[in-house]
C-alpha positions in Angstrom: 27.4 -9.3 101.5 25.5 -10.5 104.5 22.7 -11.8 102.2 25.2 -13.8 100.2 26.7 -15.3 103.4 23.2 -16.2 104.6 22.4 -17.9 101.3 25.6 -19.8 101.3 25.0 -21.1 104.9 21.4 -22.0 104.0 22.6 -24.3 101.2 24.4 -26.5 103.8 21.8 -26.4 106.6 18.3 -27.6 106.9 17.3 -24.7 109.2 18.2 -21.0 108.6 17.6 -18.2 111.1 17.6 -14.7 109.7 17.1 -11.7 112.0 15.7 -8.5 110.2 16.0 -9.9 106.7 15.6 -6.5 105.2 18.5 -4.9 107.0 20.8 -3.2 104.5 18.9 -4.4 101.5 17.2 -2.3 98.9 13.6 -3.5 98.2 14.5 -5.1 94.8 17.4 -6.9 96.4 15.2 -8.0 99.3 12.7 -9.5 96.8 15.4 -11.4 95.0 16.8 -12.7 98.3 13.4 -13.8 99.5 12.8 -15.5 96.1 16.1 -17.4 96.4 15.1 -18.7 99.9 11.9 -20.0 98.5 13.3 -21.7 95.4 12.6 -25.4 94.8 15.9 -26.0 93.0 17.4 -27.9 96.0 16.3 -31.4 96.8 16.7 -30.9 100.5 14.1 -29.4 102.7 15.0 -26.0 104.2 13.1 -24.3 107.0 13.6 -20.6 107.3 12.7 -18.6 110.4 13.0 -14.8 110.0 12.1 -11.6 111.6 11.2 -8.5 109.7 9.6 -5.0 110.0 9.4 -4.7 106.2 6.1 -4.7 104.4 8.0 -5.8 101.2 9.2 -8.9 103.0 5.8 -9.7 104.3 4.2 -9.2 100.9 6.8 -11.7 99.4 5.8 -14.2 102.1 2.1 -14.0 101.5 0.3 -16.3 99.1 -2.1 -15.3 96.3 -4.9 -14.8 98.8 -2.8 -12.4 101.0 -2.4 -14.9 103.8 
């Protein structure tokens, strides 16, 4: 539920702040949420600042070279 609210707010804002993005999410749901934050479907620019302790979230943020 929280992830859905965060996504809804992110659609109306140019900056989204997410504390512990992995909290309460199973790994497959976290991956889907992280993918939705990075989609290019919206014409507006969205900056996302997030905190995490999750290796799954960090892996989703890294590029093909692991950076």
